[in-house]
The first five atom37 places (N, CA, C, CB, O) and aatype in JSON, in Angstrom:
{
  "aatype": [12, 10, 10, 16, 17, 10, 5, 15, 16, 10, 15, 11, 15, 9, 10, 15, 1, 19, 9, 7, 15, 19, 8, 15, 18, 5, 19, 17, 6, 11, 9, 8, 6, 18, 13, 8, 16, 5, 16, 11, 0, 1, 0, 1, 5, 10, 1, 16, 3, 10, 1, 16, 16, 15, 10, 3, 7, 11, 16, 12, 1, 6, 13, 10, 15, 5, 9, 11, 2, 9, 0, 3, 6, 10, 0, 7, 19, 7, 8, 14, 19, 14, 10, 3, 6, 18, 19, 3, 0, 9, 10, 6, 7, 10, 14, 5, 3, 18, 0, 14, 19, 19, 15, 19, 9, 6, 15, 11, 13, 0, 16, 14, 14, 9, 19, 6, 19, 6, 0, 13, 10, 10, 0, 8, 6, 15, 1, 15, 2, 1, 13, 1, 11, 5, 15, 13, 15, 14, 15, 9, 2, 18, 16, 8, 7, 18, 0],
  "atom_mask": [
    [1, 1, 1, 1, 1],
    [1, 1, 1, 1, 1],
    [1, 1, 1, 1, 1],
    [1, 1, 1, 1, 1],
    [1, 1, 1, 1, 1],
    [1, 1, 1, 1, 1],
    [1, 1, 1, 1, 1],
    [1, 1, 1, 1, 1],
    [1, 1, 1, 1, 1],
    [1, 1, 1, 1, 1],
    [1, 1, 1, 1, 1],
    [1, 1, 1, 1, 1],
    [1, 1, 1, 1, 1],
    [1, 1, 1, 1, 1],
    [1, 1, 1, 1, 1],
    [1, 1, 1, 1, 1],
    [1, 1, 1, 1, 1],
    [1, 1, 1, 1, 1],
    [1, 1, 1, 1, 1],
    [1, 1, 1, 0, 1],
    [1, 1, 1, 1, 1],
    [1, 1, 1, 1, 1],
    [1, 1, 1, 1, 1],
    [1, 1, 1, 1, 1],
    [1, 1, 1, 1, 1],
    [1, 1, 1, 1, 1],
    [1, 1, 1, 1, 1],
    [1, 1, 1, 1, 1],
    [1, 1, 1, 1, 1],
    [1, 1, 1, 1, 1],
    [1, 1, 1, 1, 1],
    [1, 1, 1, 1, 1],
    [1, 1, 1, 1, 1],
    [1, 1, 1, 1, 1],
    [1, 1, 1, 1, 1],
    [1, 1, 1, 1, 1],
    [1, 1, 1, 1, 1],
    [1, 1, 1, 1, 1],
    [1, 1, 1, 1, 1],
    [1, 1, 1, 1, 1],
    [1, 1, 1, 1, 1],
    [1, 1, 1, 1, 1],
    [1, 1, 1, 1, 1],
    [1, 1, 1, 1, 1],
    [1, 1, 1, 1, 1],
    [1, 1, 1, 1, 1],
    [1, 1, 1, 1, 1],
    [1, 1, 1, 1, 1],
    [1, 1, 1, 1, 1],
    [1, 1, 1, 1, 1],
    [1, 1, 1, 1, 1],
    [1, 1, 1, 1, 1],
    [1, 1, 1, 1, 1],
    [1, 1, 1, 1, 1],
    [1, 1, 1, 1, 1],
    [1, 1, 1, 1, 1],
    [1, 1, 1, 0, 1],
    [1, 1, 1, 1, 1],
    [1, 1, 1, 1, 1],
    [1, 1, 1, 1, 1],
    [1, 1, 1, 1, 1],
    [1, 1, 1, 1, 1],
    [1, 1, 1, 1, 1],
    [1, 1, 1, 1, 1],
    [1, 1, 1, 1, 1],
    [1, 1, 1, 1, 1],
    [1, 1, 1, 1, 1],
    [1, 1, 1, 1, 1],
    [1, 1, 1, 1, 1],
    [1, 1, 1, 1, 1],
    [1, 1, 1, 1, 1],
    [1, 1, 1, 1, 1],
    [1, 1, 1, 1, 1],
    [1, 1, 1, 1, 1],
    [1, 1, 1, 1, 1],
    [1, 1, 1, 0, 1],
    [1, 1, 1, 1, 1],
    [1, 1, 1, 0, 1],
    [1, 1, 1, 1, 1],
    [1, 1, 1, 1, 1],
    [1, 1, 1, 1, 1],
    [1, 1, 1, 1, 1],
    [1, 1, 1, 1, 1],
    [1, 1, 1, 1, 1],
    [1, 1, 1, 1, 1],
    [1, 1, 1, 1, 1],
    [1, 1, 1, 1, 1],
    [1, 1, 1, 1, 1],
    [1, 1, 1, 1, 1],
    [1, 1, 1, 1, 1],
    [1, 1, 1, 1, 1],
    [1, 1, 1, 1, 1],
    [1, 1, 1, 0, 1],
    [1, 1, 1, 1, 1],
    [1, 1, 1, 1, 1],
    [1, 1, 1, 1, 1],
    [1, 1, 1, 1, 1],
    [1, 1, 1, 1, 1],
    [1, 1, 1, 1, 1],
    [1, 1, 1, 1, 1],
    [1, 1, 1, 1, 1],
    [1, 1, 1, 1, 1],
    [1, 1, 1, 1, 1],
    [1, 1, 1, 1, 1],
    [1, 1, 1, 1, 1],
    [1, 1, 1, 1, 1],
    [1, 1, 1, 1, 1],
    [1, 1, 1, 1, 1],
    [1, 1, 1, 1, 1],
    [1, 1, 1, 1, 1],
    [1, 1, 1, 1, 1],
    [1, 1, 1, 1, 1],
    [1, 1, 1, 1, 1],
    [1, 1, 1, 1, 1],
    [1, 1, 1, 1, 1],
    [1, 1, 1, 1, 1],
    [1, 1, 1, 1, 1],
    [1, 1, 1, 1, 1],
    [1, 1, 1, 1, 1],
    [1, 1, 1, 1, 1],
    [1, 1, 1, 1, 1],
    [1, 1, 1, 1, 1],
    [1, 1, 1, 1, 1],
    [1, 1, 1, 1, 1],
    [1, 1, 1, 1, 1],
    [1, 1, 1, 1, 1],
    [1, 1, 1, 1, 1],
    [1, 1, 1, 1, 1],
    [1, 1, 1, 1, 1],
    [1, 1, 1, 1, 1],
    [1, 1, 1, 1, 1],
    [1, 1, 1, 1, 1],
    [1, 1, 1, 1, 1],
    [1, 1, 1, 1, 1],
    [1, 1, 1, 1, 1],
    [1, 1, 1, 1, 1],
    [1, 1, 1, 1, 1],
    [1, 1, 1, 1, 1],
    [1, 1, 1, 1, 1],
    [1, 1, 1, 1, 1],
    [1, 1, 1, 1, 1],
    [1, 1, 1, 1, 1],
    [1, 1, 1, 1, 1],
    [1, 1, 1, 1, 1],
    [1, 1, 1, 0, 1],
    [1, 1, 1, 1, 1],
    [1, 1, 1, 1, 1]
  ],
  "atom_positions": [
    [[21.17, 22.94, -0.39], [21.34, 24.27, -0.86], [21.77, 25.86, 0.2], [19.96, 24.38, -1.51], [22.24, 26.94, -0.16]],
    [[21.41, 25.42, 1.39], [21.98, 26.9, 2.59], [23.55, 26.36, 2.65], [21.02, 26.96, 4.77], [24.42, 27.21, 2.78]],
    [[23.82, 25.3, 2.58], [25.33, 24.7, 2.97], [25.82, 25.3, 1.69], [25.61, 22.82, 3.18], [26.59, 26.22, 1.98]],
    [[25.69, 25.16, 0.42], [26.18, 25.53, -0.44], [26.59, 26.61, -0.44], [25.69, 25.35, -1.14], [27.8, 26.85, -0.52]],
    [[25.38, 27.81, -0.33], [25.15, 29.11, -0.48], [26.41, 29.73, 0.75], [23.35, 29.46, -0.19], [27.31, 30.57, 0.75]],
    [[25.87, 28.88, 1.58], [26.84, 29.16, 2.88], [28.64, 29.21, 2.82], [26.47, 27.9, 3.92], [29.35, 30.03, 3.42]],
    [[29.04, 28.25, 2.05], [30.36, 27.81, 1.87], [30.45, 28.96, 0.51], [30.59, 25.9, 1.6], [31.48, 29.63, 0.49]],
    [[29.48, 29.21, -0.53], [30.24, 30.29, -1.05], [30.32, 31.56, -0.72], [30.04, 30.39, -2.03], [30.69, 32.3, -1.64]],
    [[30.1, 32.05, 0.26], [30.46, 33.23, 1.03], [31.6, 33.19, 1.65], [29.6, 33.55, 1.92], [32.23, 34.23, 1.47]],
    [[32.15, 32.41, 2.32], [33.17, 32.35, 2.8], [34.62, 32.54, 1.86], [32.98, 31.26, 3.41], [34.76, 32.22, 0.68]],
    [[35.54, 33.12, 2.68], [36.76, 33.61, 1.94], [37.51, 31.76, 1.72], [37.9, 35.06, 3.17], [36.99, 30.72, 2.13]],
    [[38.5, 31.87, 1.15], [39.13, 30.74, 0.29], [40.02, 30.16, 1.66], [40.2, 31.36, -1.3], [40.34, 28.97, 1.7]],
    [[40.42, 31.24, 2.91], [41.24, 30.92, 3.8], [40.37, 30.35, 4.89], [42.08, 32.01, 4.16], [40.98, 29.53, 5.57]],
    [[38.8, 30.58, 5.35], [37.98, 30.08, 6.04], [37.25, 28.54, 5.46], [37.13, 31.2, 6.23], [36.95, 27.56, 6.15]],
    [[37.11, 28.7, 4.19], [36.5, 27.68, 3.37], [37.33, 26.22, 3.79], [36.66, 28.15, 1.66], [36.89, 25.2, 4.32]],
    [[38.74, 26.58, 3.32], [39.34, 25.45, 3.8], [39.86, 24.85, 4.88], [39.93, 25.36, 3.37], [40.89, 24.17, 4.92]],
    [[38.68, 25.28, 6.27], [38.66, 25.22, 7.67], [37.58, 23.98, 7.67], [38.23, 26.74, 8.5], [37.62, 22.87, 8.21]],
    [[36.66, 24.56, 6.92], [35.23, 24.18, 6.64], [34.94, 22.71, 5.98], [34.67, 25.27, 5.69], [33.86, 22.15, 6.19]],
    [[35.72, 22.26, 5.36], [35.6, 21.24, 4.48], [35.32, 20.25, 4.92], [36.45, 21.02, 3.83], [35.73, 20.05, 6.06]],
    [[34.36, 18.98, 4.13], [33.87, 18.27, 5.12], [32.64, 18.43, 5.78], [0.0, 0.0, 0.0], [32.01, 17.49, 6.25]],
    [[32.3, 19.59, 5.82], [30.54, 19.91, 6.65], [29.94, 19.22, 6.09], [29.64, 21.32, 6.59], [30.49, 18.68, 5.13]],
    [[28.68, 18.9, 6.36], [28.13, 18.26, 5.55], [26.73, 19.24, 5.68], [28.17, 16.66, 5.87], [25.98, 19.66, 4.79]],
    [[26.67, 19.47, 7.29], [25.71, 20.35, 7.6], [25.74, 22.0, 7.87], [25.31, 19.81, 8.57], [26.7, 22.41, 8.52]],
    [[24.93, 22.78, 7.49], [25.59, 24.8, 7.93], [26.29, 24.7, 9.7], [23.49, 26.51, 8.08], [27.22, 25.35, 10.18]],
    [[25.43, 23.64, 10.33], [25.55, 24.02, 11.65], [27.29, 23.46, 12.14], [24.15, 23.23, 12.55], [28.08, 23.73, 13.04]],
    [[27.26, 22.71, 11.16], [29.0, 22.24, 11.42], [29.86, 23.22, 10.71], [29.49, 20.59, 10.72], [30.96, 23.47, 11.21]],
    [[29.41, 23.93, 9.37], [30.32, 25.08, 9.43], [30.59, 26.01, 10.13], [30.24, 25.59, 8.77], [31.61, 26.7, 10.15]],
    [[29.35, 26.07, 10.97], [29.3, 27.48, 12.03], [30.14, 26.85, 13.26], [27.42, 28.06, 12.64], [30.83, 27.61, 13.93]],
    [[30.11, 25.78, 13.5], [30.35, 25.43, 14.37], [32.35, 24.82, 14.64], [29.15, 24.58, 14.4], [33.08, 24.47, 15.58]],
    [[32.43, 25.0, 13.17], [34.3, 25.04, 12.75], [34.53, 26.27, 12.78], [34.94, 24.48, 11.15], [35.69, 26.54, 13.09]],
    [[33.74, 27.29, 12.54], [34.07, 28.87, 12.19], [34.2, 29.03, 13.6], [32.86, 29.99, 11.32], [35.31, 29.24, 14.09]],
    [[33.13, 28.95, 14.31], [33.29, 29.44, 15.77], [34.41, 28.81, 16.59], [32.0, 29.18, 16.53], [34.94, 29.44, 17.51]],
    [[34.75, 27.61, 16.28], [36.03, 27.1, 16.7], [37.41, 27.46, 16.54], [36.05, 26.15, 16.35], [38.25, 27.41, 17.44]],
    [[37.7, 27.96, 14.91], [38.53, 28.4, 14.62], [38.57, 29.68, 15.15], [38.62, 28.23, 13.55], [39.73, 29.86, 15.53]],
    [[38.11, 30.34, 15.3], [37.96, 31.78, 15.71], [38.24, 32.17, 17.05], [36.7, 32.19, 15.5], [38.88, 33.18, 17.37]],
    [[37.56, 31.05, 18.04], [37.79, 31.04, 19.36], [38.96, 31.12, 19.56], [37.35, 30.12, 19.97], [39.48, 31.9, 20.36]],
    [[39.7, 30.08, 18.65], [41.53, 29.49, 19.2], [42.08, 30.54, 18.82], [42.47, 28.0, 18.42], [43.02, 30.98, 19.47]],
    [[41.62, 31.18, 17.67], [42.75, 32.8, 17.16], [42.34, 33.62, 18.2], [42.4, 33.85, 15.39], [43.3, 34.36, 18.44]],
    [[41.32, 33.9, 19.03], [41.34, 34.95, 19.66], [41.72, 34.13, 21.27], [39.85, 35.88, 19.39], [42.16, 34.88, 22.14]],
    [[41.61, 33.14, 21.51], [42.77, 32.86, 22.55], [44.1, 33.04, 22.33], [42.77, 31.66, 22.93], [44.77, 33.78, 23.05]],
    [[44.62, 32.37, 21.31], [45.87, 32.91, 21.27], [46.22, 34.24, 21.07], [46.43, 32.37, 20.49], [47.38, 34.59, 21.27]],
    [[45.42, 34.99, 20.73], [45.98, 36.82, 20.72], [45.78, 37.02, 21.8], [45.26, 38.1, 19.86], [46.63, 37.82, 22.18]],
    [[45.04, 36.73, 22.69], [44.91, 37.48, 24.45], [46.24, 36.52, 24.81], [42.99, 37.03, 25.77], [47.13, 37.12, 25.42]],
    [[46.41, 35.55, 24.6], [47.86, 34.72, 25.28], [48.81, 35.51, 24.95], [48.33, 33.16, 24.72], [49.52, 35.83, 25.9]],
    [[49.21, 36.16, 23.51], [50.19, 36.88, 22.83], [50.29, 38.6, 24.06], [49.49, 37.1, 20.84], [51.18, 39.15, 24.71]],
    [[48.78, 38.87, 23.8], [48.73, 39.95, 24.56], [49.2, 40.29, 26.07], [47.66, 40.13, 24.48], [49.84, 41.21, 26.58]],
    [[48.63, 39.2, 26.5], [49.62, 39.48, 28.25], [50.78, 39.09, 28.33], [49.15, 38.72, 29.63], [51.49, 39.31, 29.31]],
    [[51.22, 38.32, 27.12], [52.92, 38.21, 27.53], [53.51, 39.7, 27.08], [53.88, 36.77, 26.49], [54.53, 40.18, 27.59]],
    [[52.67, 40.4, 25.98], [53.33, 41.8, 25.89], [53.2, 42.58, 26.92], [52.89, 42.56, 24.87], [53.98, 43.48, 27.24]],
    [[51.87, 42.15, 27.64], [51.6, 43.36, 28.94], [52.71, 43.08, 29.98], [49.9, 43.19, 29.86], [53.06, 44.09, 30.58]],
    [[53.29, 42.06, 30.29], [53.72, 41.4, 31.19], [55.59, 42.27, 30.43], [53.13, 39.38, 31.18], [56.26, 43.09, 31.05]],
    [[55.85, 41.83, 29.34], [57.29, 42.39, 29.3], [57.28, 43.72, 28.65], [58.29, 41.43, 28.51], [58.36, 43.92, 28.1]],
    [[56.37, 44.77, 28.5], [56.52, 45.8, 28.12], [56.94, 46.66, 29.46], [55.39, 46.13, 27.35], [56.53, 46.55, 30.61]],
    [[57.95, 47.6, 28.88], [59.14, 48.03, 29.82], [59.05, 49.73, 28.82], [61.05, 46.7, 29.69], [58.68, 50.1, 27.71]],
    [[59.72, 50.4, 30.23], [59.61, 51.86, 29.74], [60.8, 51.93, 28.94], [59.57, 53.05, 30.92], [60.88, 53.08, 28.51]],
    [[61.97, 51.05, 28.44], [63.35, 51.22, 27.68], [63.29, 52.36, 26.59], [63.77, 49.8, 26.92], [62.82, 52.14, 25.48]],
    [[63.83, 53.72, 27.01], [63.54, 54.27, 25.98], [62.79, 55.33, 25.64], [0.0, 0.0, 0.0], [63.07, 56.26, 24.88]],
    [[61.73, 55.1, 26.32], [60.26, 55.37, 25.66], [59.86, 56.86, 26.74], [58.9, 53.64, 25.92], [60.05, 56.82, 27.95]],
    [[59.44, 57.81, 26.18], [58.89, 58.43, 27.54], [57.89, 57.64, 28.15], [58.27, 59.81, 27.35], [57.47, 56.52, 27.84]],
    [[57.44, 58.77, 29.53], [56.41, 58.04, 30.41], [54.96, 57.78, 29.49], [56.09, 59.06, 31.88], [54.38, 56.7, 29.45]],
    [[54.65, 58.61, 29.0], [53.49, 59.26, 28.17], [53.67, 57.89, 26.81], [53.91, 61.37, 27.57], [52.59, 57.58, 26.31]],
    [[54.48, 57.39, 26.44], [54.58, 56.51, 25.42], [54.47, 55.19, 26.17], [55.87, 56.7, 24.57], [53.77, 54.33, 25.63]],
    [[55.07, 54.89, 27.38], [55.05, 53.82, 27.64], [53.16, 53.4, 28.24], [56.38, 53.73, 28.65], [52.28, 52.59, 27.95]],
    [[53.36, 54.49, 29.13], [51.59, 54.37, 29.45], [50.61, 54.39, 28.37], [51.05, 55.59, 30.29], [49.57, 53.81, 28.67]],
    [[50.64, 54.81, 27.38], [49.96, 54.56, 25.96], [49.88, 53.13, 25.62], [50.76, 55.25, 24.77], [48.89, 52.45, 25.37]],
    [[51.38, 52.76, 25.68], [51.25, 51.29, 25.08], [50.68, 50.28, 25.71], [52.38, 50.77, 24.8], [49.98, 49.39, 25.24]],
    [[51.15, 50.54, 27.24], [50.24, 49.4, 28.2], [48.54, 49.97, 27.83], [50.72, 49.59, 30.38], [47.62, 49.18, 27.64]],
    [[48.45, 50.97, 27.81], [46.62, 51.14, 27.94], [46.53, 50.46, 26.45], [45.73, 53.19, 28.08], [45.65, 49.59, 26.38]],
    [[46.99, 50.61, 25.7], [46.59, 49.71, 24.12], [46.09, 48.55, 23.99], [47.65, 49.4, 23.29], [45.05, 48.06, 23.53]],
    [[47.53, 47.99, 24.75], [47.44, 46.51, 24.68], [46.19, 45.85, 25.61], [48.9, 45.91, 25.18], [45.68, 44.8, 25.24]],
    [[45.63, 46.67, 27.11], [44.99, 46.67, 28.13], [43.5, 46.97, 26.96], [45.61, 47.83, 29.45], [42.56, 46.19, 27.1]],
    [[43.4, 47.72, 26.23], [42.11, 47.77, 25.28], [42.31, 46.79, 24.53], [41.82, 49.01, 24.42], [41.41, 45.99, 24.76]],
    [[43.05, 46.36, 23.67], [42.96, 45.22, 23.07], [42.46, 43.69, 23.76], [44.18, 45.2, 22.6], [41.63, 42.89, 23.34]],
    [[43.2, 43.66, 24.81], [42.61, 42.35, 26.01], [41.0, 42.51, 26.21], [43.41, 42.58, 27.86], [40.18, 41.61, 26.38]],
    [[40.79, 43.95, 26.16], [39.25, 43.95, 26.48], [38.35, 43.33, 25.0], [38.74, 45.8, 26.9], [37.41, 42.58, 24.76]],
    [[39.27, 44.14, 24.3], [38.32, 44.03, 22.95], [38.42, 42.41, 22.3], [0.0, 0.0, 0.0], [37.86, 42.19, 21.22]],
    [[39.01, 41.5, 22.86], [38.66, 40.23, 22.65], [38.25, 39.41, 24.01], [39.78, 39.63, 21.94], [38.35, 38.22, 24.32]],
    [[37.78, 40.45, 24.61], [37.01, 39.54, 25.73], [37.71, 39.21, 26.91], [0.0, 0.0, 0.0], [37.26, 38.36, 27.68]],
    [[38.66, 39.73, 27.1], [39.81, 39.34, 28.58], [40.22, 40.67, 28.85], [41.45, 38.22, 28.3], [41.29, 41.1, 28.42]],
    [[39.21, 41.52, 29.72], [39.65, 42.68, 30.24], [40.71, 42.66, 31.49], [38.47, 43.34, 30.58], [40.64, 41.84, 32.41]],
    [[41.41, 43.39, 31.41], [42.67, 43.11, 32.43], [42.39, 43.97, 33.88], [44.29, 43.73, 31.64], [42.48, 45.2, 33.82]],
    [[42.09, 43.42, 35.02], [41.94, 43.88, 36.03], [42.87, 45.07, 36.53], [41.92, 42.89, 36.68], [43.99, 45.14, 36.02]],
    [[42.56, 45.91, 37.37], [42.91, 46.61, 37.78], [44.22, 46.44, 38.47], [42.07, 46.92, 38.21], [45.1, 46.96, 37.79]],
    [[44.57, 46.02, 39.31], [45.39, 45.38, 39.79], [46.29, 44.67, 38.94], [44.84, 44.73, 40.53], [47.45, 44.85, 39.31]],
    [[46.22, 44.16, 38.23], [47.06, 43.45, 36.92], [47.41, 44.57, 36.1], [46.15, 42.33, 35.92], [48.61, 44.57, 35.83]],
    [[46.83, 45.42, 35.68], [47.38, 46.66, 35.1], [48.02, 47.51, 35.72], [46.61, 47.32, 34.63], [48.86, 48.15, 35.09]],
    [[47.83, 47.77, 37.05], [48.72, 48.64, 37.92], [50.46, 47.87, 38.08], [47.81, 48.74, 39.62], [51.51, 48.52, 38.13]],
    [[50.35, 46.54, 38.12], [51.55, 45.5, 38.04], [52.43, 45.57, 36.99], [51.11, 44.18, 37.99], [53.65, 45.67, 37.12]],
    [[51.7, 45.52, 35.73], [52.18, 45.38, 34.65], [53.01, 46.99, 34.17], [50.94, 44.82, 33.78], [53.97, 47.15, 33.42]],
    [[52.2, 47.98, 34.92], [52.84, 49.36, 34.53], [54.46, 49.12, 35.36], [51.71, 50.95, 35.27], [55.48, 48.97, 34.68]],
    [[54.48, 49.12, 36.99], [55.43, 49.11, 37.78], [56.31, 48.26, 37.75], [55.1, 49.13, 38.73], [57.46, 48.56, 38.09]],
    [[55.9, 46.7, 37.23], [56.7, 46.08, 36.58], [57.61, 46.2, 35.05], [56.05, 45.29, 36.65], [58.43, 45.41, 34.59]],
    [[57.18, 47.35, 34.57], [58.22, 47.62, 33.65], [58.65, 48.77, 33.62], [0.0, 0.0, 0.0], [58.66, 49.38, 32.55]],
    [[59.18, 49.49, 35.03], [59.91, 50.55, 35.11], [61.12, 49.92, 35.77], [59.23, 51.72, 35.81], [61.34, 48.87, 36.37]],
    [[61.91, 51.12, 35.38], [63.73, 50.89, 35.99], [63.42, 51.38, 37.28], [65.28, 51.98, 35.15], [62.41, 51.87, 37.78]],
    [[64.86, 51.07, 37.8], [65.61, 51.3, 39.13], [65.43, 52.62, 39.72], [67.07, 51.11, 38.96], [65.73, 52.92, 40.88]],
    [[64.82, 53.53, 38.68], [65.31, 55.15, 39.32], [63.77, 55.47, 39.72], [66.17, 56.59, 37.91], [63.61, 56.49, 40.38]],
    [[62.61, 54.7, 39.38], [61.34, 54.64, 39.9], [61.2, 53.73, 41.04], [60.46, 54.28, 38.91], [60.21, 53.08, 41.35]],
    [[61.85, 53.76, 41.36], [61.92, 52.6, 43.22], [61.23, 53.33, 44.08], [63.72, 52.34, 44.24], [60.57, 52.61, 44.83]],
    [[61.05, 54.84, 44.35], [60.48, 55.52, 45.34], [59.06, 55.33, 44.98], [60.95, 56.95, 45.47], [58.27, 54.84, 45.78]],
    [[58.68, 55.74, 43.67], [57.67, 56.11, 43.47], [56.42, 54.59, 43.34], [57.99, 57.06, 42.26], [55.22, 54.59, 43.6]],
    [[57.36, 53.37, 42.81], [56.89, 52.2, 43.1], [56.28, 52.13, 44.52], [57.92, 51.28, 42.9], [55.08, 51.99, 44.73]],
    [[57.29, 52.26, 45.51], [57.03, 51.97, 46.66], [55.87, 52.37, 47.54], [57.93, 52.22, 47.1], [55.21, 51.79, 48.4]],
    [[55.88, 53.93, 46.88], [54.54, 54.65, 47.28], [53.3, 53.68, 46.93], [54.38, 56.14, 46.43], [52.74, 53.13, 47.87]],
    [[52.87, 53.46, 45.69], [52.15, 53.18, 44.85], [51.81, 51.27, 45.39], [52.94, 53.67, 43.33], [50.86, 50.55, 45.09]],
    [[52.72, 51.06, 46.01], [52.65, 49.56, 46.54], [52.16, 49.67, 47.61], [53.83, 48.76, 46.7], [51.3, 48.87, 47.96]],
    [[52.59, 50.76, 48.47], [52.03, 51.0, 50.2], [50.65, 51.1, 50.22], [52.55, 52.47, 51.02], [50.02, 50.8, 51.23]],
    [[50.14, 51.48, 49.23], [48.64, 51.9, 49.34], [47.82, 50.48, 49.62], [48.06, 52.72, 47.8], [47.94, 49.39, 49.07]],
    [[47.03, 50.88, 50.63], [45.86, 49.76, 50.88], [45.17, 49.15, 50.0], [44.89, 50.15, 51.54], [44.97, 47.94, 49.98]],
    [[44.75, 49.97, 49.18], [44.04, 49.17, 48.02], [44.39, 49.44, 46.76], [42.69, 49.33, 47.99], [44.37, 50.68, 46.77]],
    [[44.73, 49.06, 45.53], [44.95, 49.44, 44.46], [44.67, 51.04, 43.62], [44.41, 48.5, 44.03], [43.61, 51.37, 43.09]],
    [[45.79, 51.77, 43.67], [45.1, 53.1, 43.54], [44.54, 53.47, 41.76], [46.37, 54.32, 44.13], [45.27, 53.0, 40.89]],
    [[43.79, 53.96, 41.48], [43.03, 54.21, 39.91], [44.3, 54.48, 39.29], [41.75, 55.65, 39.66], [45.43, 54.75, 39.69]],
    [[43.72, 54.32, 38.15], [45.44, 54.3, 37.23], [45.71, 55.86, 36.4], [45.43, 52.76, 35.61], [46.64, 56.27, 35.69]],
    [[44.49, 56.41, 36.85], [44.49, 58.33, 36.67], [45.98, 58.34, 38.01], [42.18, 59.57, 37.51], [47.14, 58.69, 37.78]],
    [[45.57, 57.99, 38.99], [46.47, 58.28, 40.17], [48.08, 58.13, 39.9], [46.05, 57.27, 41.34], [49.01, 58.94, 39.91]],
    [[47.97, 56.74, 39.65], [49.31, 55.75, 39.1], [49.94, 56.99, 38.02], [48.71, 53.89, 38.05], [50.84, 57.8, 38.21]],
    [[49.16, 56.79, 36.96], [50.03, 57.82, 35.98], [49.93, 59.26, 36.64], [49.36, 57.92, 34.27], [50.44, 60.12, 35.92]],
    [[49.59, 59.58, 37.41], [50.23, 61.08, 37.58], [51.39, 60.95, 38.64], [49.03, 62.28, 38.16], [52.43, 61.57, 38.45]],
    [[51.28, 60.42, 39.36], [52.8, 59.56, 40.17], [53.89, 59.98, 39.04], [52.7, 57.33, 40.34], [54.55, 61.01, 38.92]],
    [[53.84, 58.54, 38.06], [54.89, 58.54, 37.28], [55.29, 59.65, 36.38], [54.77, 57.57, 36.65], [56.48, 59.86, 36.14]],
    [[54.11, 60.52, 35.75], [54.66, 61.87, 35.3], [55.27, 62.62, 36.26], [53.69, 62.7, 34.78], [56.18, 63.41, 36.04]],
    [[54.96, 62.47, 36.96], [55.39, 63.93, 37.94], [57.13, 63.3, 38.58], [53.79, 64.28, 39.78], [58.19, 63.9, 38.72]],
    [[56.87, 62.34, 38.76], [58.27, 61.67, 38.89], [59.16, 61.9, 37.68], [58.12, 60.12, 39.08], [60.17, 62.61, 37.77]],
    [[58.76, 61.23, 36.39], [59.42, 61.61, 35.17], [59.95, 63.3, 35.13], [58.31, 61.27, 33.95], [61.11, 63.69, 34.98]],
    [[58.88, 64.03, 35.28], [59.07, 65.42, 35.27], [60.18, 65.84, 35.84], [58.11, 66.05, 35.81], [61.06, 66.49, 35.28]],
    [[60.17, 65.4, 37.22], [61.17, 66.07, 38.5], [62.73, 65.59, 38.3], [60.62, 65.43, 40.23], [63.75, 66.16, 38.69]],
    [[62.58, 64.37, 37.55], [63.93, 63.61, 37.11], [64.52, 64.31, 36.14], [63.77, 62.18, 36.57], [65.62, 64.83, 36.29]],
    [[63.81, 64.4, 35.01], [64.26, 65.47, 33.93], [64.63, 66.6, 34.29], [63.39, 65.79, 33.05], [65.67, 67.01, 33.78]],
    [[64.05, 67.31, 35.09], [64.63, 68.51, 35.6], [65.78, 68.92, 36.35], [63.93, 68.88, 36.15], [66.37, 69.98, 36.52]],
    [[65.95, 67.57, 36.79], [67.18, 67.37, 37.77], [68.41, 67.27, 37.15], [67.09, 66.17, 38.59], [69.47, 67.78, 37.5]],
    [[68.07, 66.36, 35.9], [68.8, 65.92, 34.3], [69.72, 67.0, 33.89], [67.6, 65.77, 32.92], [70.95, 67.02, 33.8]],
    [[68.69, 67.99, 33.64], [68.49, 69.44, 32.83], [69.52, 69.99, 33.72], [66.81, 70.36, 32.83], [70.61, 70.05, 33.17]],
    [[69.49, 70.55, 35.36], [70.25, 70.86, 36.24], [71.33, 70.61, 36.61], [69.9, 70.79, 36.85], [71.9, 71.39, 37.38]],
    [[71.91, 69.53, 36.2], [73.22, 68.94, 36.91], [74.22, 68.76, 35.2], [72.77, 66.98, 38.03], [75.44, 68.62, 35.12]],
    [[73.4, 68.8, 34.2], [74.29, 69.03, 33.05], [74.47, 70.4, 32.85], [73.81, 68.43, 31.82], [75.41, 70.78, 32.15]],
    [[73.86, 71.02, 33.27], [73.97, 72.32, 32.99], [75.53, 73.03, 32.91], [73.15, 72.91, 34.01], [76.31, 72.68, 33.79]],
    [[75.92, 73.79, 32.11], [77.65, 73.98, 32.53], [77.32, 75.09, 33.6], [78.96, 74.64, 31.03], [76.35, 75.82, 33.79]],
    [[78.59, 74.9, 34.25], [78.79, 75.92, 35.65], [80.04, 76.94, 35.42], [79.21, 74.9, 37.19], [81.17, 76.61, 35.08]],
    [[79.58, 78.2, 35.66], [80.77, 78.93, 35.28], [81.76, 79.0, 36.65], [80.31, 80.48, 34.71], [81.53, 79.13, 37.85]],
    [[83.08, 78.81, 35.77], [83.95, 78.54, 37.21], [85.23, 79.33, 36.38], [84.29, 76.47, 37.86], [85.9, 78.86, 35.46]],
    [[85.34, 80.62, 36.99], [86.35, 81.73, 37.05], [87.33, 81.25, 37.96], [85.79, 83.13, 37.51], [87.19, 80.97, 39.15]],
    [[88.58, 81.18, 37.07], [89.98, 81.14, 37.54], [90.53, 82.84, 37.61], [90.96, 80.1, 36.36], [90.56, 83.73, 36.76]],
    [[90.87, 82.81, 38.86], [91.9, 84.02, 38.65], [93.08, 83.83, 38.82], [91.74, 85.06, 39.38], [93.39, 83.35, 39.91]],
    [[94.16, 84.13, 37.84], [95.36, 83.92, 38.26], [95.99, 85.46, 38.66], [0.0, 0.0, 0.0], [95.87, 86.48, 37.98]],
    [[96.58, 85.35, 39.76], [97.08, 86.76, 40.46], [98.89, 86.95, 40.25], [96.63, 86.66, 42.39], [99.54, 86.28, 41.06]],
    [[99.52, 87.61, 39.46], [100.75, 87.8, 39.42], [101.57, 88.27, 40.7], [100.86, 88.58, 38.45], [102.79, 88.45, 40.63]]
  ]
}
């Protein structure tokens, strides 16, 4: 009776995974195994996303937000990202022009807190943008011809 009621409460996609169960504990074991497998697969995909996310055409805030969202999702599926792995993911996703900042961060004895890493990177982006604007601003060049 309990088994029939339990099966009637399941969606068709889940019900197909518990076919053949005779006892309610078997239903629960199969459901648990299915979701455990799905969660492991999702965590694996998120770890890959974390390692392969790069700044590529994004602002630093967008990039850092994307990394944070992935780390939050990993924590949500029971696989929190350790601080050093989080910082490594950020640093690995940066292009060559961030090398000086990466060197400063990596030279620290202890892994710095995320807020400190973010502050360094946002300041570097701001400086770089300011320098780019200065180098692209037209300079007035007067050429005088004397007769």
